[in-house]
DRENLO-180575 format. One record per residue: x, y, z of N, C-alpha, C in turn; residue in three letters; residue number from 0. Coordinates in nm, 3 decimals, decimal comma. Layout:
BEGIN
  n.east n.north    n.up ca.east ca.north   ca.up  c.east c.north    c.up  aa   i
       X       Y       Z       X        Y       Z       X       Y       Z Ala NUM
...
This chain:
BEGIN
  n.east n.north    n.up ca.east ca.north   ca.up  c.east c.north    c.up  aa   i
  -8,779   0,756   0,779  -8,740    0,867   0,864  -8,592   0,857   0,898 Met   0
  -8,521   0,965   0,886  -8,378    0,961   0,919  -8,353   0,939   1,068 Pro   1
  -8,446   0,981   1,153  -8,427    0,962   1,298  -8,424   0,814   1,332 Glu   2
  -8,512   0,735   1,268  -8,514    0,592   1,294  -8,381   0,528   1,256 Asp   3
  -8,328   0,570   1,143  -8,200    0,516   1,096  -8,089   0,550   1,194 Lys   4
  -8,090   0,672   1,247  -7,988    0,713   1,342  -7,997   0,631   1,471 Gln   5
  -8,119   0,607   1,518  -8,136    0,530   1,640  -8,092   0,386   1,618 Val   6
  -8,130   0,328   1,504  -8,088    0,192   1,474  -7,935   0,182   1,467 Glu   7
  -7,872   0,280   1,405  -7,726    0,281   1,397  -7,664   0,294   1,536 Asp   8
  -7,723   0,378   1,621  -7,670    0,395   1,757  -7,683   0,266   1,837 Ala   9
  -7,795   0,195   1,821  -7,814    0,069   1,893  -7,713  -0,034   1,843 Ile  10
  -7,694  -0,042   1,711  -7,597   -0,137   1,656  -7,455  -0,106   1,705 Arg  11
  -7,420   0,023   1,703  -7,286    0,063   1,746  -7,266   0,034   1,894 Glu  12
  -7,368   0,061   1,974  -7,359    0,036   2,118  -7,346  -0,112   2,146 Asn  13
  -7,418  -0,196   2,070  -7,414   -0,340   2,093  -7,282  -0,401   2,048 Ala  14
  -7,224  -0,347   1,943  -7,102   -0,406   1,890  -6,976  -0,361   1,965 Ser  15
  -6,983  -0,248   2,032  -6,866   -0,196   2,102  -6,855  -0,247   2,244 Gly  16
  -6,744  -0,220   2,309  -6,727   -0,261   2,448  -6,812  -0,176   2,542 Pro  17
  -6,847  -0,232   2,658  -6,928   -0,157   2,753  -6,848  -0,042   2,814 Lys  18
  -6,722  -0,068   2,845  -6,638    0,038   2,899  -6,496   0,021   2,846 Ser  19
  -6,424   0,134   2,844  -6,286    0,132   2,797  -6,206   0,234   2,877 Ala  20
  -6,078   0,203   2,895  -5,990    0,295   2,968  -5,860   0,311   2,890 Glu  21
  -5,830   0,436   2,855  -5,709    0,466   2,780  -5,642   0,587   2,846 Ile  22
  -5,517   0,571   2,882  -5,437    0,679   2,942  -5,508   0,745   3,060 Asp  23
  -5,572   0,664   3,144  -5,636    0,716   3,263  -5,775   0,774   3,239 Gly  24
  -5,822   0,777   3,118  -5,957    0,825   3,088  -6,048   0,704   3,068 Gln  25
  -6,157   0,704   3,142  -6,248    0,591   3,135  -6,378   0,635   3,068 Lys  26
  -6,426   0,553   2,974  -6,549    0,580   2,901  -6,642   0,461   2,920 Val  27
  -6,769   0,488   2,951  -6,865    0,380   2,967  -6,992   0,416   2,892 Glu  28
  -7,051   0,318   2,823  -7,172    0,340   2,745  -7,295   0,306   2,828 Gln  29
  -7,409   0,358   2,781  -7,535    0,320   2,842  -7,561   0,173   2,812 His  30
  -7,633   0,107   2,900  -7,663   -0,034   2,874  -7,758  -0,044   2,756 Ser  31
  -7,754  -0,156   2,689  -7,836   -0,177   2,571  -7,985  -0,171   2,605 Leu  32
  -8,022  -0,221   2,721  -8,164   -0,216   2,760  -8,210  -0,072   2,779 Ser  33
  -8,121   0,015   2,831  -8,155    0,156   2,846  -8,173   0,223   2,710 Asp  34
  -8,089   0,188   2,615  -8,099    0,246   2,481  -8,229   0,202   2,413 Val  35
  -8,264   0,074   2,429  -8,387    0,023   2,370  -8,509   0,088   2,435 Ile  36
  -8,507   0,104   2,567  -8,616    0,172   2,637  -8,632   0,315   2,588 Glu  37
  -8,521   0,385   2,568  -8,527    0,522   2,519  -8,584   0,527   2,378 Ala  38
  -8,547   0,430   2,295  -8,601    0,423   2,158  -8,751   0,400   2,161 Asp  39
  -8,798   0,308   2,245  -8,942    0,281   2,255  -9,017   0,405   2,306 Glu  40
  -8,958   0,476   2,401  -9,022    0,596   2,455  -9,034   0,703   2,346 Tyr  41
  -8,928   0,725   2,271  -8,932    0,825   2,164  -9,030   0,785   2,054 Leu  42
  -9,038   0,655   2,024  -9,133    0,608   1,923  -9,276   0,630   1,969 Ala  43
  -9,303   0,608   2,097  -9,439    0,630   2,147  -9,474   0,778   2,147 Ser  44
  -9,377   0,863   2,176  -9,403    1,007   2,172  -9,435   1,054   2,030 Lys  45
  -9,361   1,003   1,932  -9,386    1,044   1,794  -9,519   0,986   1,745 Ser  46
  -9,560   0,868   1,795  -9,688    0,810   1,756  -9,803   0,894   1,809 Ala  47
  -9,787   0,954   1,927  -9,892    1,038   1,983  -9,909   1,168   1,906 Leu  48
  -9,804   1,213   1,840  -9,811    1,338   1,765  -9,883   1,320   1,632 Lys  49
  -9,890   1,196   1,581  -9,957    1,172   1,454 -10,107   1,193   1,468 Arg  50
 -10,167   1,235   1,360 -10,309    1,267   1,363 -10,394   1,143   1,387 Arg  51
 -10,361   1,033   1,323 -10,446    0,914   1,333 -10,421   0,835   1,461 Ser  52
 -10,302   0,847   1,516 -10,263    0,774   1,637 -10,283   0,624   1,624 Arg  53
 -10,269   0,575   1,504 -10,278    0,432   1,483 -10,419   0,379   1,463 Gly  54
 -10,519   0,465   1,473 -10,657    0,421   1,454 -10,708   0,469   1,319 Leu  55
 -10,787   0,385   1,257 -10,846    0,423   1,130 -10,991   0,377   1,129 Lys  56
 -11,083   0,468   1,106 -11,225    0,436   1,104 -11,275   0,440   0,962 Phe  57
 -11,347   0,337   0,924 -11,405    0,330   0,791 -11,554   0,301   0,805 Asn  58
 -11,631   0,358   0,716 -11,774    0,330   0,713 -11,797   0,214   0,618 Lys  59
 -11,860   0,110   0,667 -11,884   -0,008   0,587 -12,020   0,004   0,518 Leu  60
 -12,021  -0,021   0,389 -12,145   -0,018   0,313 -12,161  -0,150   0,240 Gln  61
 -12,276  -0,213   0,252 -12,295   -0,340   0,182 -12,299  -0,318   0,030 Pro  62
 -12,238  -0,406  -0,042 -12,238   -0,392  -0,188 -12,368  -0,450  -0,245 Ser  63
 -12,403  -0,411  -0,364 -12,525   -0,462  -0,428 -12,642  -0,370  -0,403 Gly  64
 -12,743  -0,420  -0,343 -12,870   -0,351  -0,317 -12,855  -0,207  -0,325 Ala  65
């Protein structure tokens, strides 16, 4: 999924960059890494709920032979 790749890239970029920066009087601050990871987990759980199987799979077991 391209969304997963984008989120992974955003987490990597956020982790590798500085938390805040100030240039010519303009200050920029990023979300904390824990907030980004929480948001990723929340979005993953929402997409899991939309799937038909929702992570469960039922199979009928039949004995072989007889």
